[in-house]
C-alpha positions in Angstrom: 0.0 0.0 0.0 2.8 2.4 1.0 4.6 1.6 -2.3 1.5 2.4 -4.3 1.2 5.8 -2.5 4.9 6.6 -3.1 4.5 5.7 -6.8 1.4 7.9 -7.0 3.2 10.9 -5.4 6.2 10.4 -7.6 4.1 10.2 -10.7 2.3 13.4 -9.8 5.6 15.2 -9.2 6.9 14.0 -12.6 3.7 15.2 -14.4 4.0 18.5 -12.6 7.6 18.9 -13.7 6.7 17.9 -17.2 3.9 20.5 -17.4 6.1 23.2 -16.0 8.9 22.4 -18.4 6.5 22.7 -21.3 5.9 26.3 -20.4 8.5 28.5 -22.1 9.5 32.2 -22.2 10.3 33.2 -25.8 12.6 36.2 -25.7 13.1 38.8 -28.5 16.0 41.1 -27.9 18.8 42.4 -30.1 22.2 41.2 -29.0 24.5 43.9 -27.5 26.8 43.9 -30.6 23.7 44.1 -32.9 21.7 46.7 -31.0 20.8 49.3 -33.6 19.1 52.5 -32.7 18.4 54.8 -35.7 16.8 58.3 -36.1 14.1 58.1 -38.8 11.7 60.8 -40.2 14.1 63.6 -39.2 12.0 66.6 -40.2 10.3 69.6 -38.5 7.1 67.7 -38.7 8.0 64.3 -37.2 10.9 62.6 -35.4 11.1 58.9 -35.0 13.7 56.9 -33.0 13.7 53.2 -34.2 15.0 50.0 -32.7 15.1 46.7 -34.7 13.9 43.6 -32.9 15.3 40.5 -34.8 12.6 38.0 -35.5 9.9 40.2 -34.0 9.6 43.6 -35.6 10.5 47.2 -34.6 10.1 49.5 -31.6 9.5 53.2 -32.4 9.3 56.4 -30.4 7.7 59.2 -32.3 7.0 62.9 -31.7 5.0 65.2 -34.1 4.7 68.9 -34.8 2.1 70.3 -32.4 1.4 73.2 -30.0 2.1 70.7 -27.2 5.2 68.6 -26.7 4.1 65.0 -27.3 5.6 61.5 -27.5 4.2 58.0 -28.3 5.6 54.5 -28.4 4.6 51.9 -31.0 5.5 48.2 -31.1 5.4 47.2 -34.8 4.9 43.5 -34.8 5.5 41.0 -37.7 2.7 38.8 -36.3 -0.2 40.9 -35.1 -2.2 39.9 -32.0 -4.8 37.2 -32.6 -6.8 38.1 -29.4 -7.2 40.8 -26.8 -5.2 41.0 -23.7 -2.8 43.1 -21.5 1.0 43.2 -21.6 3.1 44.3 -18.6 6.0 46.7 -19.3 9.0 46.7 -16.9 12.3 48.5 -16.7 14.7 45.6 -16.4 18.4 46.0 -15.3 20.8 44.1 -17.6 23.0 41.5 -16.0 26.0 43.9 -15.6 23.9 45.9 -13.1 24.0 43.7 -10.0 21.8 44.7 -7.2 19.4 46.7 -9.3 15.7 45.6 -9.4 13.2 45.8 -12.2 10.5 48.5 -12.0 7.0 48.6 -13.4 6.4 51.2 -16.2 2.9 50.6 -17.5 0.3 48.1 -18.8 -0.1 47.9 -22.5 -3.5 47.0 -23.9 -3.3 44.3 -26.6 -5.8 44.8 -29.4 -6.7 42.2 -32.0 -4.9 42.8 -35.3 -3.3 46.1 -34.1 0.3 47.0 -33.1 1.0 47.6 -29.5 1.3 51.3 -28.3 1.8 53.4 -25.2 0.9 57.0 -24.5 3.1 59.9 -23.7 4.0 59.4 -20.0 4.9 55.7 -20.5 6.9 56.5 -23.6 8.9 59.2 -21.9 9.5 56.8 -18.9 10.9 54.1 -21.3 13.2 56.6 -22.9 14.6 57.9 -19.6 15.1 54.3 -18.4 17.0 53.5 -21.6 19.1 56.6 -21.0 20.1 55.1 -17.6 21.0 51.8 -19.2 17.9 49.8 -18.3 16.1 47.6 -20.8 12.3 48.3 -21.1 10.8 44.9 -21.5 7.2 43.9 -22.5 5.8 40.6 -21.2 2.6 38.9 -22.4 0.9 35.6 -22.9 1.5 34.4 -26.4 -1.7 34.5 -28.4 -0.6 31.7 -30.8 0.7 29.2 -28.2 -1.0 28.8 -24.9 2.1 27.3 -23.3 4.4 30.2 -24.1 5.0 33.7 -22.7 6.8 36.3 -24.7 9.3 38.9 -23.6 10.3 41.7 -25.9 13.3 43.7 -24.7 14.7 47.0 -25.9 18.5 46.8 -25.6 20.0 50.0 -24.3 23.4 49.4 -26.0 24.3 52.0 -28.6 21.4 54.2 -27.5 23.0 57.4 -26.3 24.1 59.0 -29.6 20.9 58.4 -31.6 18.9 59.5 -28.6 20.7 62.8 -28.4 20.0 63.3 -32.1 16.4 62.4 -31.5 16.1 64.9 -28.7 17.5 67.6 -30.9 15.1 66.7 -33.6 12.1 66.9 -31.2 13.3 70.3 -29.9 13.2 71.6 -33.6 9.7 70.5 -34.4 7.3 73.1 -35.6 5.1 74.4 -32.7 1.9 73.8 -34.7 0.4 71.0 -36.7 -1.4 70.7 -40.1 -4.7 71.0 -38.3 -3.7 74.4 -36.9 -3.2 75.9 -40.4 -5.5 73.8 -42.6 -8.2 76.5 -42.3 -6.8 80.0 -42.1 -8.4 83.5 -42.7 -6.0 86.2 -43.9 -7.1 89.8 -43.5 -6.0 92.8 -45.5 -5.4 96.5 -45.1 -7.8 98.9 -46.6 -8.0 99.1 -50.4 -4.9 97.1 -51.2 -3.4 93.6 -51.3 -1.1 94.1 -48.3 -1.8 91.7 -45.4 -2.3 92.9 -41.8 0.7 92.1 -39.5 -1.1 89.2 -37.8 -2.0 87.7 -41.2 1.6 88.1 -42.4 2.7 86.0 -39.4 0.0 83.4 -40.2 1.2 83.1 -43.8 4.8 82.8 -42.7 3.7 79.9 -40.5 2.0 78.2 -43.4 5.2 78.8 -45.5 7.3 77.1 -42.9 5.0 74.1 -42.9 5.0 73.8 -46.6 8.8 73.7 -46.8 8.5 70.4 -44.9 5.3 69.0 -46.4 4.2 69.8 -49.9 2.0 66.7 -50.1 -1.2 68.6 -50.3 -4.2 67.2 -52.2 -6.1 70.4 -52.7 -5.8 74.1 -51.7 -8.9 76.3 -52.0 -8.4 80.1 -51.9 -11.5 82.3 -51.7 -10.9 86.1 -51.9 -13.3 88.7 -50.5 -13.5 92.5 -50.1 -15.6 95.0 -48.2 -18.4 96.9 -50.0 -16.5 100.1 -50.5 -15.6 100.9 -54.1 -17.2 99.6 -57.4 -18.5 96.1 -57.5 -16.3 95.1 -60.5 -13.2 96.6 -59.0 -13.8 94.7 -55.8 -14.2 91.5 -57.7 -10.8 92.1 -59.4 -9.2 93.0 -56.0 -10.5 89.7 -54.5 -9.1 87.7 -57.4 -5.7 89.5 -57.2 -5.4 88.7 -53.5 -6.1 85.1 -54.0 -3.6 85.0 -57.0 -0.8 86.4 -54.8 -1.4 83.7 -52.2 -1.4 81.0 -54.9 2.0 82.4 -56.1 3.3 82.1 -52.6 2.2 78.5 -52.2 3.6 77.6 -55.6 7.0 79.1 -54.5 6.9 76.8 -51.5 6.5 73.7 -53.7 2.8 73.2 -54.0 1.8 72.1 -57.5 -0.2 75.0 -59.1 -2.8 72.6 -60.5 -3.7 71.7 -56.9 -4.6 75.3 -56.0 -8.0 76.6 -56.9 -8.8 80.3 -56.6 -12.2 82.1 -56.5 -12.8 85.8 -56.3 -16.1 86.7 -54.6 -15.7 90.5 -54.5 -18.0 92.1 -51.9 -20.3 89.1 -51.6 -20.7 87.0 -48.4 -19.8 89.5 -45.8 -19.0 88.1 -42.3 -19.2 91.5 -40.6 -21.0 94.8 -40.9 -19.6 97.4 -43.4 -20.8 100.3 -41.2 -17.3 101.3 -39.9 -13.7 100.6 -40.6 -13.1 98.2 -37.6 -16.0 95.9 -38.6 -15.6 96.0 -42.4 -11.9 95.1 -42.1 -13.0 91.5 -41.4 -14.6 91.4 -44.8 -11.3 92.0 -46.6 -9.9 88.5 -46.5 -8.7 85.4 -48.2 -9.9 82.1 -46.8 -7.4 79.2 -47.1 -8.7 75.6 -46.9 -6.1 72.8 -47.3 -6.6 69.0 -47.4 -4.1 66.1 -47.4 -4.6 62.6 -48.7 
């Protein structure tokens, strides 16, 4: 009887060991000598710091032109998630940092058929941990193999120089986005085609943007005047104002055939013509831009 019990216990132990040994942690991390950080999309509109993950995909930190400083992290996977779940993101000390402990950074939501991503705070934390030599690592249950867990590590080797370049690129981003200038109203001084000082600044902003991104699908320019002067003369002035803006856009690299102009003269007032301060709002060119 005792022998049967011992055999039963031994069998249970062997089964347990067999099950535990079947579970595996698949790790995807660049080797120290192959750790490759690169600055991509180095423009005044977007900066991207990229890190290749052999056999897995690519990790990317990106910042975009905007009124507010921003940052996001994207895990571009060769095999997209097959189900929904949550991944744990830790800052892991490499083996040459004895005595250091790993720290929790954030949880990453896994969405079916989408790359993984993290918002601004978590992305900045990962970058600062990399700067200190730690390896941000993402752990999750494999969605293709129920017995496996996956660890995706970002190797901090060879990080410092590309990160400095990335930080400089981010500091040089335009302080506004396409959405901030896609609809713009330019106002003019009385009885001529000279812009007000504020509108000159707005046009300069658009010019700075177009130097970096000329990939516009369509630009609509609508010119207007106040009701002072002859109707036909006002029509000509409204066209001339729009034509000058078109010439400016063309000089910035926008294909002329993508720019449409319309002169409305003194039609479609947006303000009263009773006095100078109100009718000044009617002397305008409305710019509407769209991208693919």
